[in-house]
C-alpha positions as CSV (number, residue, x, y, z in Angstrom):
1,M,5.4,47.1,-7.7
2,A,2.2,49.2,-7.4
3,F,2.7,49.6,-3.6
4,V,6.3,50.6,-4.1
5,K,5.4,53.2,-6.7
6,L,2.6,54.6,-4.5
7,Q,5.0,54.8,-1.6
8,T,7.7,56.7,-3.5
9,D,5.1,59.1,-5.1
10,V,3.8,60.2,-1.7
11,L,7.0,59.8,0.3
12,A,5.3,57.4,2.7
13,V,7.1,55.6,5.5
14,P,6.7,51.8,4.7
15,R,7.1,50.6,8.2
16,P,6.3,53.4,10.7
17,G,6.8,52.9,14.5
18,L,4.0,51.4,16.7
19,V,3.1,54.8,18.3
20,Y,2.7,56.4,14.8
21,K,0.6,53.5,13.6
22,I,-1.7,53.7,16.6
23,W,-2.0,57.4,16.5
24,R,-2.1,58.3,12.8
25,E,-2.9,55.3,10.6
26,S,-6.4,54.3,9.6
27,H,-5.1,51.6,7.2
28,P,-2.2,49.1,7.4
29,P,1.1,50.7,6.4
30,L,2.4,49.8,2.9
31,G,5.1,47.5,4.3
32,E,2.4,45.3,6.0
33,R,0.3,45.3,2.9
34,I,3.2,44.1,0.8
35,D,3.9,41.4,3.4
36,F,0.3,40.3,3.3
37,A,0.2,40.2,-0.5
38,N,3.5,38.2,-0.7
39,D,2.4,35.7,2.0
40,Y,-1.3,35.2,1.2
41,R,-1.6,31.7,-0.3
42,P,-4.5,29.8,1.4
43,W,-4.7,27.3,-1.5
44,R,-1.4,25.7,-0.4
45,E,-3.2,24.3,2.7
46,G,-6.4,23.6,0.8
47,Q,-8.3,26.5,2.4
48,P,-10.8,28.7,0.5
49,L,-9.9,32.2,-0.5
50,T,-10.8,34.6,2.3
51,Y,-11.8,37.3,-0.1
52,G,-12.9,35.0,-3.0
53,D,-16.5,36.3,-2.9
54,R,-15.2,39.7,-4.2
55,F,-13.9,38.3,-7.5
56,K,-15.8,37.4,-10.6
57,K,-15.8,33.7,-11.4
58,E,-15.7,32.9,-15.0
């Protein structure tokens, strides 16, 4: 929901065309970020978290 709110606040294009991405983007577009967040589940295959070292372990 945070990505959708950010997109609507700045009127961003969630899935720009390839030429626009190559020429203008320095980060992945919001649509790709949302897809990554929805699909990132390495624990299902027993793999470690790719970015697990960036979180506090309690």
